[in-house]
C-alpha positions as CSV (number, residue, x, y, z in Angstrom):
1,M,0.2,0.0,0.2
2,K,1.6,3.3,-1.1
3,R,2.2,5.8,2.0
4,E,-0.4,8.3,0.8
5,L,-2.8,6.2,0.7
6,K,-2.1,5.3,4.3
7,V,-1.4,9.1,4.9
8,L,-5.6,9.3,3.8
9,L,-6.9,6.3,5.5
10,M,-4.9,7.9,9.0
11,I,-6.4,11.2,7.9
12,S,-10.1,9.9,7.6
13,A,-9.5,8.0,10.9
14,M,-9.2,10.9,12.9
15,F,-12.2,12.9,11.4
16,T,-14.2,10.3,11.7
17,L,-13.3,10.0,15.4
18,A,-13.8,13.3,15.8
19,A,-17.4,13.5,13.8
20,G,-18.2,10.0,15.8
21,L,-18.0,11.2,19.2
22,F,-21.1,13.5,18.8
23,G,-23.1,11.4,16.2
24,P,-25.0,9.2,18.5
25,I,-25.9,12.2,20.9
26,Y,-26.4,15.2,18.8
27,A,-30.0,15.4,19.8
28,V,-29.4,15.6,23.1
29,F,-27.5,18.2,22.5
30,V,-29.9,19.9,20.5
31,E,-32.2,19.6,23.2
32,Q,-29.7,21.5,25.4
33,I,-29.6,24.6,23.6
34,G,-33.4,24.6,23.6
35,G,-34.1,23.1,19.8
36,N,-36.4,20.1,19.6
37,L,-36.1,17.3,17.3
38,L,-37.4,19.2,14.0
39,D,-34.3,21.2,14.7
40,A,-32.0,18.4,15.2
41,G,-33.6,16.7,12.0
42,G,-33.7,20.7,10.4
43,A,-29.8,21.1,11.4
44,Y,-28.6,17.6,9.5
45,A,-30.9,18.2,6.9
46,A,-29.1,21.6,6.4
47,F,-25.8,19.6,6.6
48,S,-27.1,17.2,3.5
49,I,-28.1,19.9,1.5
50,A,-24.9,21.9,1.7
51,T,-23.0,19.2,0.8
52,G,-25.5,17.6,-1.8
53,V,-25.9,20.9,-3.9
54,L,-22.5,21.6,-3.6
55,I,-20.5,18.3,-4.0
56,L,-22.1,18.1,-7.0
57,I,-20.4,22.1,-8.7
58,I,-17.6,21.6,-6.6
59,G,-16.8,17.7,-8.0
60,R,-16.8,19.0,-11.5
61,W,-14.8,21.9,-10.8
62,E,-12.3,19.6,-8.9
63,D,-11.8,17.2,-12.0
64,R,-9.7,20.0,-13.8
65,V,-7.6,21.2,-10.4
66,K,-4.5,19.6,-10.9
67,H,-3.4,18.8,-7.5
68,T,-6.7,17.4,-5.2
69,E,-4.3,17.1,-2.2
70,K,-4.6,21.2,-1.7
71,L,-8.3,20.1,-2.1
72,I,-8.4,18.4,0.7
73,V,-6.2,20.3,3.0
74,V,-8.6,23.0,2.9
75,G,-11.3,21.1,3.1
76,Y,-10.3,19.3,6.3
77,L,-9.6,23.1,7.6
78,L,-12.8,23.9,7.2
79,N,-13.9,21.2,9.0
80,V,-11.5,22.3,11.7
81,F,-13.6,25.6,12.1
82,G,-16.8,23.6,12.3
83,F,-15.4,21.8,15.1
84,I,-14.4,25.7,16.4
85,G,-18.1,26.3,16.0
86,Y,-19.6,23.5,18.1
87,L,-18.4,25.5,21.1
88,L,-19.7,28.7,19.7
89,I,-23.7,26.8,19.7
90,R,-25.6,29.1,22.0
91,N,-29.4,28.2,20.1
92,P,-30.5,25.9,16.8
93,I,-29.9,29.1,14.4
94,D,-25.9,28.8,15.6
95,L,-26.4,24.7,14.9
96,F,-27.6,25.4,11.5
97,L,-24.9,28.0,10.7
98,V,-22.3,25.4,11.8
99,Q,-24.1,22.3,10.1
100,I,-23.6,24.3,6.5
101,V,-20.0,24.9,7.6
102,F,-19.4,21.2,7.6
103,G,-21.6,20.6,4.5
104,I,-19.1,23.1,2.6
105,S,-16.4,21.0,4.0
106,A,-17.7,17.9,3.0
107,A,-18.2,19.2,-0.3
108,V,-14.2,20.2,-0.8
109,T,-13.1,17.5,1.0
110,T,-14.8,14.2,-0.2
111,P,-14.9,14.0,-4.0
112,A,-10.8,15.0,-3.9
113,Y,-10.4,12.4,-1.5
114,D,-12.3,10.2,-3.3
115,G,-10.2,10.9,-6.5
116,L,-6.9,11.1,-5.0
117,Y,-8.0,7.7,-3.0
118,S,-8.6,6.2,-6.1
119,K,-6.0,7.2,-8.4
120,L,-3.5,5.6,-5.5
121,L,-5.1,2.1,-5.2
122,D,-3.0,-0.7,-6.2
123,R,-3.9,-2.5,-9.2
124,G,-5.6,-5.4,-8.7
125,K,-6.2,-4.2,-4.9
126,Y,-9.5,-1.7,-5.8
127,A,-11.6,-4.0,-3.3
128,S,-9.8,-5.0,-0.7
129,E,-7.8,-1.1,-0.1
130,W,-11.7,0.6,-0.8
131,G,-12.3,-2.7,1.8
132,M,-9.9,-1.1,4.3
133,W,-11.5,2.5,4.0
134,E,-15.1,1.2,4.8
135,S,-13.6,-1.2,7.8
136,Q,-11.9,2.1,9.3
137,Y,-14.6,4.1,9.0
138,Y,-17.5,1.6,11.0
139,I,-14.9,0.1,13.4
140,V,-13.3,3.8,14.6
141,G,-17.1,5.4,14.4
142,A,-18.6,2.2,16.9
143,I,-15.4,3.0,19.1
144,A,-16.5,7.3,18.8
145,A,-19.9,6.3,19.3
146,V,-19.5,4.6,22.9
147,T,-16.4,6.9,24.1
148,G,-18.3,10.5,22.9
149,G,-21.4,9.3,24.8
150,F,-19.4,8.4,28.0
151,L,-17.5,11.9,27.6
152,A,-20.3,13.7,27.5
153,E,-22.1,12.2,30.3
154,V,-19.3,12.1,32.8
155,Y,-18.1,15.7,31.6
156,G,-20.0,17.4,29.1
157,F,-20.8,18.7,25.7
158,A,-18.2,21.6,26.1
159,F,-15.5,18.7,27.3
160,L,-16.4,16.9,24.5
161,F,-16.1,19.6,21.8
162,K,-12.9,20.3,22.9
163,I,-11.6,17.0,22.5
164,M,-13.4,16.5,19.1
165,L,-11.5,19.9,18.2
166,G,-8.4,18.1,19.3
167,I,-8.5,14.9,17.2
168,S,-9.4,17.1,14.2
169,I,-6.3,19.9,14.6
170,I,-4.7,16.5,15.1
171,G,-5.8,15.1,11.6
172,F,-5.6,18.2,9.5
173,L,-1.6,18.1,10.7
174,F,-1.6,14.9,8.8
175,T,-3.1,16.5,5.8
176,L,0.0,18.9,5.7
177,L,1.8,15.2,4.7
178,L,-0.3,15.6,1.2
179,L,1.8,18.1,0.5
180,R,5.3,16.8,0.8
181,K,7.4,15.4,-1.7
182,G,6.8,18.5,-4.1
183,R,3.4,17.7,-4.1
184,H,1.9,20.6,-5.1
């Protein structure tokens, strides 16, 4: 497996861990900021719509970009700003805005990541190397779900968001490895 592919897997694992800490307890947080289940669903819909619409536009543009590594770096940096945003949320409107930031991040990151990942696959190992990505996504997500629930229960959401931010910063630092060796 190529070094760059291993780096992409590590980056994905870090951001999956950071986001997965919050996923299963998201609705509890929405309630704590004065929202309800409709707000929780609406905020997730804002993320999904922002991602879905922008990914079509940005993905087409990214096909013409020579160095997708830079777009991955920018996309994950936007993700870090989203995690900072969690620390600033005071009401459901703030949550909607943060979810839109995450949607923009996903729209920038996903096509570039998937394109680069696909380009780096070893011939004859397409299924197993994509399987490694899928496997880490679900395993890391499971670990994150249990850990996030525990951390929020014992230490509260502010602490959890700081942990998520820290993990996302570490993940972002790994993205800088993609720019090494003249790959810019």
